[in-house]
DOBAMAR-667953 format. One line per 5 residues: number of its first residue (from 1); their letters; for each residue x, y, z of C-alpha. Coordinates in nm, 4 decimals. Example, Ala and Ser with C-alpha at 12.3 -4.5 7.8 and 13.67 -1.06 7.14 Angstrom:
BEGIN
1	as	1.2300,-0.4500,0.7800  1.3670,-0.1060,0.7140
END
This chain:
BEGIN
1	mtnea	11.2539,9.0079,12.5478  11.1619,9.2432,12.8720  10.8900,9.1417,13.0792  10.7471,9.4681,13.0827  10.4340,9.5407,12.8628
6	pptah	10.4519,9.7089,12.5481  10.2756,10.0458,12.4820  9.8848,10.0138,12.4942  9.6722,10.2409,12.2480  9.3624,10.3928,12.3618
11	qspte	9.0501,10.2495,12.1673  8.8451,10.5070,12.0354  8.6378,10.3563,11.7839  8.5409,10.4900,11.4364  8.2783,10.3218,11.2197
16	rtfhg	8.2821,10.3976,10.8234  7.9727,10.1988,10.5459  8.0928,10.1152,10.2094  7.8684,9.8985,9.9947  7.6561,9.8583,10.2961
21	dtvtd	7.9491,9.7372,10.5037  8.0327,9.8637,10.8725  8.3903,9.8661,10.9359  8.4983,9.9444,11.3092  8.8764,10.1246,11.3713
26	efawl	8.9660,10.1168,11.7005  9.2607,10.2737,11.6324  9.1921,10.5577,11.3793  9.3080,10.8166,11.6269  9.6682,10.7591,11.5447
31	mdked	9.6371,10.9153,11.2174  9.6482,11.2416,11.3559  10.0051,11.3338,11.2840  10.0060,11.6820,11.4287  9.8358,11.4968,11.7869
36	patia	10.0740,11.5098,12.1021  9.9034,11.1976,12.2054  10.0226,10.9999,11.8673  10.3803,11.1475,11.8892  10.4032,11.0177,12.2627
41	yleae	10.2486,10.6957,12.1960  10.5176,10.6408,11.8975  10.8102,10.7722,12.1207  10.7034,10.5051,12.4118  10.6482,10.2313,12.1227
46	nawte	11.0263,10.3234,12.0299  11.1099,10.3534,12.3949  10.9795,9.9988,12.4162  11.1424,9.8550,12.1142  11.4919,9.9906,12.2368
51	ratah	11.4141,9.7868,12.5782  11.3230,9.4848,12.4119  11.5991,9.4657,12.1804  11.8811,9.5743,12.4404  12.0215,9.2167,12.4554
56	lddlr	12.1005,9.2561,12.1166  12.3202,9.5519,12.1403  12.6331,9.4052,12.1208  12.5474,9.1994,11.8138  12.4043,9.5222,11.6655
61	qkvfq	12.7291,9.6877,11.7299  12.9195,9.3799,11.5769  12.7030,9.3481,11.2432  12.7365,9.7518,11.2579  13.1149,9.7413,11.2675
66	eirsr	13.1278,9.4239,10.9810  12.9442,9.6578,10.7174  13.1732,9.9475,10.7882  13.5014,9.7432,10.7975  13.3768,9.5815,10.4495
71	tqetd	13.3269,9.9133,10.2738  13.5767,10.1253,10.1352  13.4773,10.4501,10.2842  13.6686,10.7203,10.1016  13.5848,10.6015,9.7548
76	lsvps	13.4495,10.7245,9.4340  13.1941,10.6758,9.1245  13.3718,10.5960,8.7701  13.3646,10.9582,8.5803  13.1034,10.9848,8.3303
81	rkgaf	13.1441,11.2139,8.0821  12.9060,11.4763,7.9660  13.0360,11.7294,7.7180  13.3554,11.9236,7.8103  13.3716,11.7468,8.1896
86	wyytr	13.4219,11.4587,8.3870  13.1232,11.4186,8.6041  13.1948,11.1941,8.9736  13.0656,11.1597,9.3295  13.3268,11.0665,9.6083
91	tvegk	13.2428,10.9663,9.9705  13.4754,11.0656,10.2133  13.5447,10.8466,10.5510  13.3376,10.9556,10.8614  13.1454,11.1637,10.6420
96	qygih	12.7581,11.0444,10.6040  12.6939,11.1922,10.2171  12.8606,11.2057,9.8992  13.0248,11.5117,9.7353  12.9261,11.5682,9.3690
101	crvav	13.2737,11.6827,9.1357  13.3599,11.7265,8.8295  13.7137,11.7585,8.6282  13.7995,11.9191,8.3050  13.8001,11.6271,7.9686
106	kpgev	14.2024,11.6928,7.8961  14.3079,11.6636,7.5124  14.2485,11.3775,7.3573  14.1452,11.1856,7.6550  13.8771,10.9274,7.5976
111	dppmg	13.8964,10.6945,7.8950  13.7778,10.8084,8.2395  14.0191,10.9550,8.4964  14.0290,10.6659,8.7314  14.2917,10.7849,8.9969
116	adkpg	14.2180,10.9087,9.3220  14.3863,11.2126,9.2591  14.1965,11.4392,9.0222  14.4046,11.7834,8.9713  14.1811,12.0361,8.8789
121	eqvll	13.8690,11.9425,9.0482  13.5574,12.1609,9.1217  13.2992,12.0342,9.3953  12.9810,12.0962,9.2880  12.7815,11.9867,9.5539
126	dgnel	12.9152,11.8417,9.8966  12.6030,11.6902,10.0960  12.7862,11.7028,10.3814  12.7904,12.0914,10.4109  12.4098,12.1157,10.2926
131	aagke	12.3275,11.8615,10.5345  12.4835,12.0241,10.8232  12.2897,12.0547,11.1074  11.9959,11.8418,10.9501  11.8592,11.5240,11.0827
136	ffalg	11.7371,11.4452,10.7139  11.9064,11.4868,10.3897  11.7794,11.3900,10.0420  11.8993,11.5678,9.6648  11.5569,11.5620,9.4611
141	tfdvs	11.7416,11.7178,9.0964  12.0660,11.7177,8.9998  12.0871,11.8601,8.6665  12.3613,12.0546,8.4771  12.3024,12.2415,8.2069
146	pdgnl	12.3644,12.1560,7.8490  12.6758,12.3926,7.8458  12.7979,12.2954,8.1856  12.7663,12.6418,8.3543  12.4461,12.6030,8.5773
151	lafst	12.3392,12.3662,8.8281  11.9720,12.3069,8.9184  11.9273,12.0949,9.2555  11.6717,12.0209,9.4821  11.6735,11.9238,9.8612
156	dfagd	11.4782,11.7670,10.1016  11.5332,11.8131,10.4833  11.2180,11.6152,10.6096  11.1702,11.3306,10.4404  10.8529,11.4136,10.2674
161	erftl	11.0082,11.4597,9.9188  10.8867,11.8036,9.8997  11.1856,11.9706,9.7495  11.3278,12.3199,9.7366  11.4494,12.4144,9.4076
166	kikdl	11.7779,12.6211,9.3427  12.0408,12.7175,9.0440  12.4161,12.7359,9.1080  12.6343,12.9337,8.8922  12.9559,12.7123,8.8515
171	rtgei	13.1411,12.9330,8.7011  13.1054,13.1730,9.0070  13.0267,12.9128,9.2741  12.7264,13.1912,9.3395  12.3546,13.0431,9.4494
176	lpdev	12.1287,13.2328,9.2236  11.8062,13.4233,9.3715  11.6161,13.1766,9.1584  11.4364,12.9444,9.3997  11.1024,12.7342,9.4109
181	tdafy	10.9543,12.5452,9.6691  10.7086,12.2248,9.7156  10.9041,12.1384,9.3856  10.8845,11.7536,9.2275  11.1944,11.5335,9.1238
186	gsaws	11.2818,11.6179,8.7398  11.3920,11.9026,8.5324  11.5046,11.9848,8.2447  11.6792,12.2603,8.0704  11.6438,12.4733,7.7611
191	adgsv	11.9340,12.4317,7.4749  12.0991,12.7401,7.6063  12.0965,12.6648,7.9428  11.8529,13.0147,7.9656  11.5411,12.8049,8.0823
196	lfyit	11.4670,12.5590,8.3205  11.1789,12.3621,8.3511  11.0076,12.1407,8.6917  10.7642,12.0067,8.8676  10.5395,12.0815,9.0967
201	vdeaw	10.2940,11.8814,9.2850  9.8820,11.9006,9.4237  9.7598,11.8873,9.7657  9.7597,11.4874,9.7074  10.1170,11.4980,9.6684
206	rpyrv	10.0707,11.4273,9.2931  10.3258,11.5725,9.0422  10.0872,11.7531,8.7903  10.2179,12.0437,8.6739  10.5055,12.1698,8.4287
211	wrhtv	10.6768,12.4901,8.4860  10.9092,12.7303,8.2565  11.1298,12.9500,8.4577  11.3434,13.2207,8.2780  11.7099,13.2355,8.4567
216	gaste	11.7311,13.5743,8.6791  11.3857,13.7020,8.6001  11.1676,13.8601,8.8111  10.8195,13.7958,8.6352  10.6007,13.4759,8.7292
221	dtlvy	10.7092,13.1249,8.6194  10.4987,13.0381,8.3024  10.2557,12.7228,8.3495  10.3457,12.4669,8.0654  10.1333,12.1850,8.0895
226	eepde	9.8249,12.0934,8.3867  9.7388,11.7367,8.3989  9.3881,11.7409,8.5303  9.3489,11.3783,8.5445  9.4192,11.2807,8.8948
231	rfwvg	9.5087,10.9221,8.8134  9.7940,11.0819,8.6039  10.1409,11.1727,8.6968  10.3269,11.4080,8.5068  10.7299,11.3899,8.4213
236	vdlsr	10.9927,11.6296,8.2222  11.3080,11.5475,8.1158  11.5804,11.6795,7.8443  11.6374,11.3995,7.5486  11.9782,11.2474,7.5752
241	sekfi	12.0110,11.4246,7.2323  11.9568,11.7456,7.4277  11.7074,11.8198,7.1001  11.3803,11.7981,7.2935  11.2397,11.8772,7.5902
246	vvdtq	11.0072,11.5554,7.6998  10.6916,11.6157,7.8884  10.5184,11.2393,7.9972  10.2076,11.1798,8.1405  10.1377,10.8538,8.2891
251	skits	9.8915,10.6801,8.4655  9.9996,10.3112,8.5577  9.8469,10.1628,8.2518  9.8284,10.4865,8.0335  10.0624,10.6882,7.8908
256	evrvi	10.0734,11.0638,7.6509  10.3892,11.2524,7.5522  10.4453,11.5547,7.4135  10.7519,11.7344,7.3225  10.9043,12.0705,7.2815
261	psdhp	11.2319,12.1884,7.0935  11.5193,12.2593,7.3550  11.6300,12.5478,7.1382  11.2729,12.7150,7.1333  11.1602,12.6663,7.5274
266	taepa	10.8651,12.8886,7.4733  10.6828,12.6539,7.2244  10.3638,12.4712,7.2943  10.4153,12.0898,7.3560  10.3587,11.8808,7.0595
271	liaer	10.1848,11.5805,7.1328  10.2880,11.2503,6.9866  9.9811,11.0568,7.0316  9.6522,11.0974,7.2256  9.6223,10.9003,7.4883
276	vqgve	9.4005,10.5704,7.4818  9.3142,10.3953,7.7800  9.5559,10.1184,7.8620  9.8234,10.1911,7.5885  10.1780,10.2909,7.7391
281	ysveh	10.4209,10.4529,7.5306  10.7447,10.6185,7.5977  10.9540,10.8572,7.3500  11.2780,10.9098,7.2503  11.4559,11.1041,7.0139
286	hghrf	11.7144,10.9533,6.7486  11.7926,11.1739,6.4802  11.5102,11.2314,6.2054  11.2845,11.0044,6.4150  11.1408,10.9698,6.8166
291	lilhn	11.1651,10.5898,6.9092  10.8245,10.4755,7.0755  10.8207,10.1723,7.3350  10.4697,10.0798,7.3438  10.2319,9.8006,7.4533
296	rdaed	9.9727,9.8650,7.1856  9.8807,9.5413,7.0922  10.2152,9.4095,7.2438  10.1735,9.2876,7.6053  10.5417,9.2451,7.6231
301	falac	10.6143,9.5810,7.4691  10.7375,9.6315,7.0924  10.9307,9.8710,6.9191  10.8242,10.1759,6.6967  10.9243,10.5071,6.5192
306	tsvdn	10.7724,10.8051,6.3708  10.8821,11.0790,6.1982  11.0118,11.4087,6.4178  10.8587,11.6414,6.1801  10.5081,11.4919,6.1329
311	pgewv	10.4475,11.2346,6.4345  10.2027,10.9922,6.3430  10.1837,10.6759,6.1818  10.4294,10.4297,6.4214  10.6596,10.2006,6.2218
316	eliph	10.7493,9.8826,6.3706  11.1135,9.8112,6.4380  11.1195,9.5407,6.6836  10.7861,9.3341,6.6620  10.6230,9.2081,6.9938
321	qpgtr	10.7844,8.8816,7.1125  10.5761,8.7318,7.3809  10.8152,8.6331,7.6624  11.0403,8.8891,7.5940  10.9566,9.2057,7.7475
326	lesvd	11.1196,9.5119,7.6419  11.1352,9.7732,7.9189  11.2998,10.0714,7.7666  11.4805,10.1918,7.4923  11.8232,10.4399,7.5340
331	afarh	11.9093,10.6306,7.1888  12.2853,10.6870,7.0787  12.4200,10.8997,6.7465  12.4778,10.5542,6.5827  12.2954,10.2771,6.7937
336	vvvsl	11.9763,10.2191,7.0050  12.0143,9.9975,7.3012  11.7229,9.8123,7.3993  11.6998,9.6871,7.7565  11.4813,9.3437,7.8368
341	rrdgl	11.3912,9.0980,8.0002  11.3657,8.7086,7.8904  11.3400,8.4054,8.1434  11.3616,8.6242,8.4362  11.6727,8.7642,8.3420
346	tglrv	11.7449,9.1664,8.2743  11.9446,9.1671,7.8988  12.0767,9.4452,7.6808  11.9944,9.4420,7.3147  12.2004,9.6462,7.0560
351	mtdgs	12.1242,9.7916,6.7289  12.3358,9.9432,6.4629  12.1644,10.2772,6.2938  12.0925,10.2205,5.9495  12.1923,9.8676,5.9256
356	tdtyd	12.0034,9.4629,6.0738  12.3285,9.4268,6.2823  12.1452,9.3590,6.6167  12.2868,9.1256,6.9287  12.1915,9.0528,7.2835
361	mtfpe	12.5117,9.0942,7.4976  12.5583,8.7902,7.6976  12.7428,8.7412,8.0578  12.8952,8.4134,8.1773  12.6926,8.3919,8.5230
366	piysv	12.3367,8.1729,8.5586  12.1609,8.4613,8.7611  12.2430,8.8026,8.7015  12.1106,9.1993,8.7011  12.2567,9.4303,8.4290
371	glagn	12.1551,9.7606,8.3061  12.2420,10.0962,8.1777  12.4632,10.3091,8.3993  12.4568,10.6762,8.3248  12.5401,10.7460,7.9550
376	peyet	12.4511,11.0979,7.9176  12.6584,11.1338,7.6449  12.4394,11.0834,7.2639  12.7946,11.1200,7.0539  12.9572,10.8156,7.1533
381	gsiri	13.0620,10.4245,7.0184  13.0559,10.2774,7.3935  12.7811,10.2715,7.6485  12.8662,10.2244,8.0170  12.6657,9.8970,8.1921
386	sytsl	12.5909,9.7645,8.5754  12.6349,9.4230,8.6383  12.6295,9.2566,8.9903  12.4930,8.9095,9.1124  12.4365,8.7344,9.4257
391	vtpds	12.7849,8.6843,9.4485  12.9156,8.9726,9.2645  12.9818,9.2910,9.3801  12.8357,9.5925,9.1590  13.0797,9.6389,8.8643
396	vydvd	13.0867,9.9160,8.5707  13.1730,9.8413,8.2678  13.2056,10.0297,7.9737  13.1117,9.8417,7.6001  13.2508,9.9324,7.2526
401	lvtra	12.9258,9.9155,7.0514  13.1174,9.7973,6.7881  13.3774,9.5707,6.8570  13.1596,9.4592,7.1449  13.4642,9.4575,7.4186
406	mtlrk	13.3320,9.4922,7.7622  13.6301,9.6920,7.9844  13.6019,9.6833,8.3128  13.6042,9.9995,8.4973  13.5708,9.9622,8.8433
411	qkpvl	13.4139,9.7253,9.0795  13.2689,9.8071,9.3872  13.5431,9.7158,9.6580  13.4677,9.5006,9.9479  13.7318,9.4942,10.2265
416	ggydp	13.8088,9.2078,10.4047  13.9438,8.9601,10.1737  13.6044,8.8893,9.9716  13.6138,8.5671,9.7946  13.3173,8.5293,9.5390
421	adyeq	13.4225,8.1511,9.5440  13.3558,8.1616,9.9170  12.9650,8.1102,9.8363  12.7371,8.0117,9.5409  12.4105,8.1017,9.3884
426	frewa	12.1078,7.9091,9.2828  11.7684,7.9233,9.1305  11.4812,7.6835,9.2234  11.1305,7.7091,9.1422  10.8102,7.6516,9.4007
431	tapdg	10.4611,7.5914,9.2618  10.1725,7.8316,9.3524  9.8098,7.6553,9.4461  9.7549,7.7405,9.1051  10.0183,7.5182,8.9715
436	trvpi	10.2244,7.8625,8.8482  10.6296,7.7867,8.8937  10.7234,8.0992,9.0525  11.1241,8.1139,9.0248  11.3469,8.1706,9.3691
441	sivar	11.7056,8.3179,9.3749  11.9022,8.2103,9.6600  12.2679,8.2754,9.8062  12.4333,8.0829,10.0814  12.8071,8.0086,10.1849
446	rglvk	12.9687,7.7482,9.9478  12.9544,7.3908,10.1095  12.6366,7.4548,10.3350  12.4492,7.1085,10.3626  12.0485,7.1176,10.3031
451	ngdnp	11.9980,6.9431,10.6165  11.6810,7.1263,10.6543  11.7739,7.3049,10.9771  11.9636,7.6270,10.8313  11.8567,7.9544,10.9272
456	allyg	11.6939,8.1568,10.6409  11.5772,8.4852,10.5173  11.3372,8.5507,10.2389  11.2606,8.8743,10.0523  10.9696,8.9192,9.8606
461	ygsye	10.7934,9.2888,9.6966  10.5262,9.1776,9.4083  10.3954,9.4612,9.2584  10.3603,9.7544,9.0413  10.5898,9.5398,8.7530
466	hsidp	10.8768,9.6127,8.9964  11.1449,9.3541,8.9874  11.3731,9.2333,9.2608  11.6568,9.1068,9.0294  11.9847,8.9670,9.1862
471	yfsia	12.1754,9.1953,9.3476  12.5059,9.1890,9.5981  12.4805,9.3244,9.9351  12.7960,9.3979,10.1719  12.5630,9.4293,10.4852
476	rlsll	12.4469,9.0843,10.3701  12.7022,8.8864,10.4054  12.6862,8.9350,10.7797  12.4066,8.6876,10.7291  12.5723,8.4567,10.5085
481	drgvv	12.8642,8.4137,10.6890  12.6723,8.3052,11.0050  12.5154,8.0393,10.7998  12.1980,8.1962,10.6997  12.0681,8.1223,10.3703
486	faiah	11.8985,8.4086,10.1530  11.6569,8.4072,9.9007  11.4440,8.6004,9.6668  11.0884,8.4933,9.5963  10.9914,8.6458,9.2597
491	vrggg	10.6193,8.6772,9.3111  10.3546,8.7671,9.0910  10.2719,9.1453,9.0695  10.5891,9.2142,9.0081  10.7662,9.1896,8.6009
496	elgrg	11.0274,8.9350,8.6812  10.8572,8.6980,8.3801  10.6616,9.0011,8.1910  10.3872,9.1808,8.1741  10.1683,8.8796,8.2394
501	wyeng	10.3436,8.8044,8.5430  10.2443,9.1591,8.6773  9.9158,9.1316,8.5522  9.8130,8.8143,8.7400  9.9528,8.9718,9.0441
506	kmlak	9.7274,9.3128,9.0675  9.3449,9.4029,9.1183  9.1522,9.1222,9.1552  9.4581,8.8637,9.1072  9.6622,9.0382,9.3659
511	kntft	9.6067,8.7262,9.6295  9.8404,8.5172,9.4032  10.1266,8.7427,9.5198  10.1111,8.6136,9.8705  10.0123,8.2639,9.7577
516	dfvac	10.3218,8.2781,9.5938  10.5354,8.4158,9.8391  10.3736,8.1206,10.1005  10.4944,7.8487,9.8249  10.8157,7.9622,9.7541
521	aealv	10.9145,7.9304,10.1686  10.7288,7.6163,10.1628  10.9414,7.5146,9.8686  11.2617,7.6097,10.0968  11.1460,7.3959,10.3604
526	rarwt	11.0647,7.1023,10.1136  11.4083,7.1370,9.9586  11.5840,7.1295,10.3481  11.7153,7.4665,10.2615  11.5785,7.5540,10.5775
531	sasrl	11.2657,7.4899,10.8252  11.0065,7.6941,10.9127  11.0724,7.7399,11.2777  11.4079,7.8814,11.1602  11.3060,8.1195,10.8320
536	vargg	11.2095,8.4813,10.8340  11.0491,8.6936,10.5838  11.1035,9.0313,10.4950  10.9593,9.2761,10.2563  10.8715,9.6799,10.2426
541	saggl	10.6452,9.9226,10.0818  10.4137,9.7261,9.8709  10.6032,9.4294,9.9895  10.5394,9.5343,10.3690  10.1842,9.4681,10.2778
546	lmgai	10.2932,9.0819,10.1334  10.4310,9.0589,10.4847  10.1020,9.1817,10.6796  9.8886,8.9570,10.4214  10.1421,8.6067,10.4863
551	anlap	10.1513,8.6695,10.8584  9.7655,8.6703,10.8233  9.7789,8.3714,10.5618  10.0566,8.1464,10.6874  10.1993,8.2619,11.0161
556	eafag	10.3085,7.8946,11.0527  10.5359,7.9164,10.8032  10.7965,8.1648,10.9584  10.9648,8.2284,11.2906  10.9638,8.5801,11.2086
561	ivaev	10.8618,8.8870,10.9750  11.0606,9.2134,10.9027  10.7771,9.4452,10.7617  10.9605,9.8048,10.6788  10.7247,10.0958,10.5419
566	pfvdp	10.4703,9.8703,10.5035  10.1196,9.9165,10.3575  9.9424,9.7429,10.5978  9.6013,9.9346,10.5718  9.5222,9.9395,10.2057
571	ltsil	9.1590,9.9311,10.2477  9.1105,10.2458,10.4547  9.4225,10.4594,10.2108  9.2822,10.3604,9.8905  8.8970,10.4633,9.9923
576	dpslp	9.0546,10.7777,10.0690  9.0945,11.0328,9.7547  9.2406,11.3140,9.9865  9.5408,11.1113,10.0772  9.8469,11.0967,9.8982
581	ltvte	9.8918,10.8694,9.5792  9.5260,10.7215,9.6520  9.3519,10.7935,9.3082  9.6596,10.7653,9.1029  9.6745,10.3814,9.2796
586	weewg	9.3328,10.2467,9.1693  9.4546,10.1179,8.8854  9.6870,9.9043,9.0787  9.4286,9.7831,9.3648  9.1325,9.8627,9.2106
591	nples	8.8455,10.1371,9.3553  8.7016,10.0201,9.6270  8.4855,10.3367,9.6302  8.3200,10.2217,9.3000  8.3349,9.8552,9.3017
596	aevya	8.1910,9.6350,9.5873  8.3515,9.3546,9.4144  8.6655,9.5511,9.4834  8.6178,9.6324,9.8070  8.5197,9.2820,9.9543
601	ymksy	8.8137,9.1284,9.7367  9.0558,9.4023,9.9342  8.9045,9.3815,10.2789  8.9572,8.9622,10.2352  9.3156,9.0166,10.2161
606	spyen	9.4017,9.3731,10.3987  9.6713,9.2810,10.6735  9.5028,9.5052,10.9016  9.1253,9.4440,10.8432  9.1997,9.0327,10.9070
611	vakls	9.3977,9.0482,11.1787  9.2809,8.7354,11.4226  9.3271,8.5697,11.7360  9.6175,8.3385,11.5672  10.0212,8.2374,11.6595
616	ypkil	10.1753,8.4863,11.5076  10.5060,8.4753,11.4353  10.7452,8.7456,11.5645  10.6911,9.0943,11.3691  10.9117,9.3798,11.3691
621	avtsl	10.7894,9.6672,11.1810  10.9869,9.9701,11.0672  10.8409,10.3270,10.9725  10.8886,10.6923,10.9388  10.6816,10.9768,11.0831
626	ndtrv	10.7638,11.1727,10.7785  10.6829,10.9143,10.5157  10.4845,11.0727,10.2290  10.4546,10.7326,10.0089  10.3161,10.4831,10.3015
631	lyhep	10.1750,10.7043,10.5937  10.3435,10.5901,10.9479  9.9877,10.5384,11.0532  9.9336,10.2353,10.8723  10.2244,10.0248,11.0540
636	tkwva	10.1375,10.1997,11.3868  9.7642,10.1010,11.3916  9.8864,9.7479,11.2425  10.0898,9.6807,11.5453  9.8459,9.8318,11.8078
641	rlrav	9.5436,9.5894,11.6505  9.7691,9.3221,11.6663  9.8591,9.3562,12.0528  9.5093,9.3542,12.1156  9.3619,9.0786,11.9136
646	apdge	9.6597,8.8510,11.9403  9.8172,8.9274,12.2939  10.0566,8.6588,12.3087  10.2927,8.7363,12.0306  10.5781,8.9499,12.0075
651	fllkt	10.5232,9.2370,11.7989  10.7965,9.5508,11.7745  10.7814,9.8816,11.6098  11.0333,10.1409,11.5356  10.9529,10.4915,11.3982
656	emgag	11.1923,10.6703,11.2630  11.1260,11.0977,11.3631  11.2918,11.2211,11.1065  11.2908,11.0659,10.7990  11.0716,10.9318,10.4903
661	hggps	11.0127,10.6441,10.2694  11.3595,10.5768,10.2694  11.4292,10.5435,10.6013  11.7638,10.7412,10.7359  11.9519,10.9385,10.4517
666	gryda	12.3182,10.9607,10.5909  12.5105,10.6194,10.4992  12.6479,10.5752,10.8788  12.2835,10.5930,10.9800  12.1733,10.3386,10.7388
671	wkeea	12.3783,10.1082,10.7928  12.3117,10.1351,11.1882  11.9473,10.0776,11.0843  12.0471,9.7969,10.8384  12.2544,9.6379,11.1612
676	fvlsw	11.9480,9.6885,11.3889  11.7022,9.5111,11.1363  11.9700,9.2345,11.0660  12.0692,9.1245,11.4702  11.7020,9.1262,11.5349
681	ildvv	11.6507,8.8648,11.2400  12.0044,8.6679,11.3471  11.8405,8.6301,11.7117  11.4958,8.5108,11.6068  11.6351,8.2653,11.3300
686	kaa	11.9192,8.1742,11.6518  12.2162,8.2316,11.4283  12.3260,8.5008,11.6586
END
């Protein structure tokens, strides 16, 4: 660390009063993104962080080169068939973005063409050409019409996830005059490709309107559906059967779905079932019926069906089974595949149409992640799945749904002689303060001795029922090969152990997420995987809230904390309905405007509100100026308050000035960002 002093934010206190409580905020001025003083402060923070980590330059470059040297830079995905074409994405060494391509299916061709040479290849979109001269680039929608003639695509050049939607004629290569600004993710084509449905957002960045656009028409687009309730988002998609446009409306705990025949796109949306507070359901078209995955009187969800011609009564197909969380359903012409979760592991269940023949796929490793991958074709007797674990690189299999035979199409190459046998994965359990057992997934170099002094990294999230399942990472090898233990804390608030696991880590039970994580850290130390002096915690977004909370709750349990795009000032944000996402988030965190109990509870754990004069571990906060999901000012204010209240701590802030929630968009830029974080971690845990 340099001996210079870090930037100091001037204090300009503002006061707010809720439920009789007056709160002073010294750094509210940092919320103004347009204020030149804010930009100057962020740039000063970046300069300070660069100087403070200058001693890691060589290590950072070495880690970056390790990531790059292990990655097959010129590569391509396994082609997926849709209609008359195989679709795939390829990358080229030295280029930041993927190139989206297709080739025609040859007569009698069943298996995907796997060679790098693709005669007759048609480039649909080249991300590198689109991104030329831009600091940031992301695709939102990428949607080919059913006849294969048109491509709807949307681009974001700022990172704020406000996209410009365009249409490309794939027969001529022409970009049509049709254009929509400020579009959201998601689109759906009519059966004949003459009409495109898309979504726009309101001022709070809530997707709330579905529009119908006639290709080539000069008339105004038609509003198909508008959701007035600010708790709800809307989405639009074309069913796999290509028979229905599906308009789904969802809050955090309630759903409502409408459908439009794709061959009659001007028809009024037909309601499947009226919303009932607390009931979630999704719809998948399957022949004469709609499949409905729902939680009506079924905490871990059940599967039912209803008639396409007259949606009404739900007929049970898979009853509710506590402990087996049904997560999604995918329909094919002669089969149904249910994605599920049981005992902390993902799984797939296959149902044969018109038969009671049902089976769950099995896999050899004790810890793994599996799920469907792509599968745009409805008329098929096989499905494509993705499989990975902490030691197995991402693998793509085609599964024959009748014979159950699995064919490995591709495993992600790891260059440099990677051997999974050189590493071991484990499942440990921690005991939370209330007696709940919390699973931990662990990977380390084979033969590592549990001597109580190994460097370690503990990752966590724990919100929105989002599960952090075991996954492979090339970048992580730079830690493991230096003797670092990597662990995932599957804390409550996530969905690893079913809906109840989520419910017991949200709203007025949110603190379970934080105490679970601390319990996992303590369990790693007790089992002699590591020691508190060599343990770093890492989390992002809502996982960044977790990082901020455990910094206040148990600073002595960690040597360092990495908080990426962290939600560390939740009370301020959730009290302001004008901010993006706030109203839709009330069903996750509670509404502190209406409830004094929720207000007091959130204030008791909010990282920003609870900064104290403690001996904090070293903290690295990473954010992005154009992030729409967690605004940059949250970590900026948090670091400023940490410095003001605990001046002896080492707190760094790094702001990407031209990116969004996911950080840098180009793959090389993302690798550099990861190398920056990993080198900081290695330095803190003394493994550099």
